[in-house]
C-alpha positions in Angstrom: 10.6 7.4 -4.3 10.4 9.2 -1.0 11.6 7.4 2.1 9.3 4.8 3.6 7.4 5.6 6.8 6.8 2.5 9.0 4.0 2.6 11.5 3.8 0.0 14.2 0.4 -0.9 15.8 1.3 -2.9 18.8 -2.0 -3.8 20.4 -5.3 -2.7 19.0 -8.7 -3.3 20.4 -9.5 -6.9 19.4 -6.6 -9.3 19.9 -6.3 -10.9 23.3 -3.8 -13.0 25.2 -5.9 -15.9 24.2 -5.1 -15.2 20.5 -1.4 -14.8 21.3 0.5 -14.8 24.6 2.9 -12.3 23.1 0.4 -9.4 22.8 1.5 -6.4 24.8 -1.3 -5.1 27.0 0.1 -3.3 30.0 1.6 0.2 29.6 5.1 -1.3 30.3 4.6 -4.1 27.7 3.3 -1.6 25.2 6.1 0.9 25.7 8.7 -1.9 25.6 7.3 -3.1 22.3 7.2 0.4 20.8 10.8 1.0 21.9 11.9 -2.3 20.3 10.0 -1.4 17.1 11.6 2.1 17.0 15.0 0.5 17.3 14.1 -1.8 14.4 13.0 1.1 12.2 9.5 2.2 13.0 8.8 6.0 12.7 5.3 6.1 14.1 3.6 4.2 17.0 -0.2 3.8 16.8 -1.1 3.4 20.4 -4.0 1.5 22.0 -4.1 0.7 25.7 -5.9 -1.7 27.8 -7.4 -1.5 31.3 -6.3 -3.8 34.2 -8.5 -6.5 32.9 -7.1 -6.4 29.4 -10.0 -4.6 27.8 -9.8 -1.6 25.5 -9.9 1.7 27.3 -9.8 5.5 26.8 -8.2 6.0 30.2 -5.9 9.0 29.7 -3.6 7.9 32.5 -2.7 4.7 30.6 -1.8 6.6 27.5 0.3 9.1 29.4 2.1 6.3 31.2 3.1 4.8 27.8 4.4 8.1 26.6 6.3 8.7 29.9 8.0 5.4 29.7 9.1 6.1 26.1 10.4 9.6 27.0 12.5 8.2 29.8 14.3 6.2 27.1 14.7 9.2 24.8 12.6 7.5 22.2 11.6 10.1 19.5 9.0 7.9 17.7 5.9 9.8 16.6 3.0 9.1 18.9 -0.3 8.4 17.3 -3.1 7.8 19.8 -6.2 5.9 18.7 -9.5 7.7 19.2 -11.4 4.4 19.2 -10.4 2.6 22.4 -13.5 0.5 22.4 -15.9 3.5 22.2 -18.0 2.9 19.1 -20.8 5.5 19.5 -20.1 8.6 21.5 -17.4 10.7 19.8 -17.3 13.2 22.8 -15.8 10.4 25.0 -12.8 10.4 22.7 -12.1 14.1 23.1 -9.9 13.7 26.3 -7.5 11.6 24.3 -7.1 14.4 21.7 -6.6 16.9 24.5 -3.5 15.0 25.6 -2.0 16.5 22.4 -0.3 13.6 20.8 1.4 14.6 17.5 -1.1 12.4 15.6 -4.4 10.7 16.4 -6.6 8.4 14.4 -9.7 9.9 12.6 -12.0 7.0 11.5 -13.7 8.7 8.6 -17.2 7.2 8.6 -19.6 4.6 10.0 -19.2 1.0 9.2 -19.9 -2.5 10.4 -16.9 -3.9 12.4 -17.4 -7.6 13.3 -20.8 -7.8 15.1 -20.8 -4.1 15.9 -21.4 -0.8 14.2 -18.7 2.0 14.6 -20.7 5.2 14.3 -19.4 8.5 12.9 -22.2 10.8 11.6 -21.1 13.8 9.5 -21.6 16.0 12.5 -19.5 13.8 14.7 -16.6 13.8 12.1 -16.7 17.6 12.1 -16.7 17.7 15.9 -13.7 15.4 16.1 -11.8 17.3 13.4 -12.5 20.6 15.2 -11.1 19.1 18.4 -8.0 17.9 16.7 -7.5 21.3 15.0 -7.9 23.1 18.3 -5.2 20.9 19.9 -2.8 20.9 17.0 -3.2 17.2 16.5 -2.6 15.7 13.0 -5.5 13.5 11.9 -4.5 10.1 10.5 -7.4 9.6 8.2 -8.3 5.9 8.7 -10.4 4.8 5.8 -12.0 1.3 5.6 -13.6 1.9 2.3 -13.4 4.4 -0.6 -16.5 6.4 0.6 -14.6 7.3 3.7 -12.0 9.1 1.6 -14.7 11.4 0.4 -16.2 11.8 3.9 -12.7 13.1 5.1 -12.4 15.4 2.1 -15.8 16.9 2.7 -14.7 17.8 6.3 -11.4 19.2 4.9 -13.4 21.4 2.5 -14.8 23.1 5.6 -11.3 24.0 6.8 -11.2 21.4 9.6 -8.5 19.2 8.2 -5.4 20.8 6.9 -3.1 19.4 4.2 -0.9 17.5 3.7 -3.6 14.9 4.2 -2.3 11.7 5.8 -4.5 8.7 4.8 -4.3 5.2 6.3 -6.0 2.6 4.0 -7.4 -0.4 6.0 -8.0 -3.4 3.7 -9.3 -6.7 4.8 -11.0 -5.8 8.0 -14.5 -7.2 8.6 -17.0 -4.7 7.2 -14.4 -2.9 5.2 -13.0 -3.1 1.7 -11.4 -6.5 0.9 -7.7 -6.7 0.6 -6.7 -7.1 -3.1 -4.3 -5.5 -5.5 -7.2 -4.0 -7.4 -8.8 -2.4 -4.3 -5.4 -1.0 -3.1 -5.0 0.7 -6.5 -8.6 2.0 -6.4 -8.0 3.5 -3.0 -4.7 5.1 -4.0 -6.2 6.6 -7.1 -9.1 8.1 -5.1 -7.1 10.5 -3.0 -6.0 14.0 -4.0 -2.6 14.6 -5.6 0.0 15.4 -2.9 -1.8 13.4 -0.2 0.4 11.0 1.8 -0.9 7.4 2.1 -0.2 4.3 4.1 -1.8 0.9 4.0 -2.8 -1.9 6.3 -3.5 -5.5 5.2 -5.5 -7.2 7.9 -4.5 -10.7 9.1 -3.2 -13.0 6.3 -3.1 -10.1 3.8 -0.6 -8.0 5.7 2.5 -8.9 3.8 0.9 -8.8 0.4 -0.5 -5.3 1.0 2.8 -4.2 2.6 4.8 -5.3 -0.5 2.4 -3.7 -3.0 2.4 -0.4 -1.0 6.2 -0.2 -0.9 6.4 -0.7 -4.7 3.6 1.9 -5.3 5.4 4.6 -3.2 3.0 4.4 -0.2 3.9 3.8 3.4 3.1 0.8 5.6 1.6 -0.2 9.0 2.4 -3.5 10.7 1.9 -5.0 14.1 -0.2 -7.3 16.2 -3.2 -5.0 16.0 -3.4 -6.1 12.4 -1.9 -9.7 12.4 -0.7 -11.9 15.2 0.9 -14.5 12.8 4.3 -13.7 11.4 3.8 -16.4 8.8 1.3 -19.2 8.4 1.3 -21.2 11.6 3.9 -19.1 13.4 2.9 -16.5 15.9 5.0 -13.3 15.9 6.8 -13.1 19.2 7.4 -9.3 19.0 6.1 -6.4 17.0 9.7 -5.5 16.1 9.7 -8.7 14.0 7.2 -7.2 11.7 9.1 -3.9 11.5 12.4 -5.7 10.8 10.9 -7.7 8.0 9.6 -4.5 6.3 13.0 -2.8 6.7 14.6 -5.7 4.9 11.9 -5.9 2.3 12.2 -2.1 1.6 15.9 -2.5 1.2 15.4 -5.3 -1.4 12.8 -3.2 -3.2 15.0 0.0 -3.2 13.2 2.1 -0.6 15.1 3.8 2.2 13.3 3.9 5.6 12.4 7.2 7.2 13.5 8.3 10.6 10.9 9.8 12.9 12.0 13.3 12.1 12.0 12.6 8.4 8.5 11.3 8.8 7.5 14.4 10.7 8.6 16.6 7.8 6.8 14.4 5.3 3.4 14.5 7.0 3.5 18.1 8.1 4.6 18.0 11.7 7.2 20.2 13.4 10.5 18.5 13.5 12.2 18.1 16.9 9.2 19.6 18.6 7.1 16.6 19.6 3.9 17.6 21.1 3.6 14.8 23.6 1.6 15.5 26.7 
């Protein structure tokens, strides 16, 4: 099997300090958490930021501050900016994040219910976002919350707006998305084109189960407090690096080597040693 790419998602949009006091929310806290996770073995950082009140934001300055803090520490982790940031309807408000030119950015490939809200992505909006990423040389991380979103992304790709190798991120167990189960993970994996790269998320209590199956099936994994705040039942994770270290140890036990950031760059089709950070 190819080496394992570990993505760390430190913060997300939904968890708060009320859920866990260990959640990083300031640029300094987020950068520190990413740095620790990189030291533990993460190759990609999926970055959400918060405003001064702790709410999700698409404030470009906050994203750039995180990147600057990491660059000052010579951290070569792949930067993957979210294009959600609490904005659920107007895709054009996400364009400035893409224009910061991270190496990777999330591409949520369809509309779906998310908790009490609706996250809206019409076919035209998906094409607009893909075009913006293509213009800025940003790799789309194709976040799919159900199998239909795989086909949404592939329809956009057929128009030449998403270039291979395709990089899918399966999200299982989120409210409004496909439930986390072994059968559903296999279904998602079997629904992507040959040669596509895939990673998987298990939300909340399903994180470790989905992680383990994914490693065995040759996929890649995402972990972190965006997806789960508990390290095990009844025990809050104190750092995101805890989740990463557990995956590194699990991968070793299961016979998978862990990819460095540059090895991950080569695997997903990025330029090695030429990070496109803004």
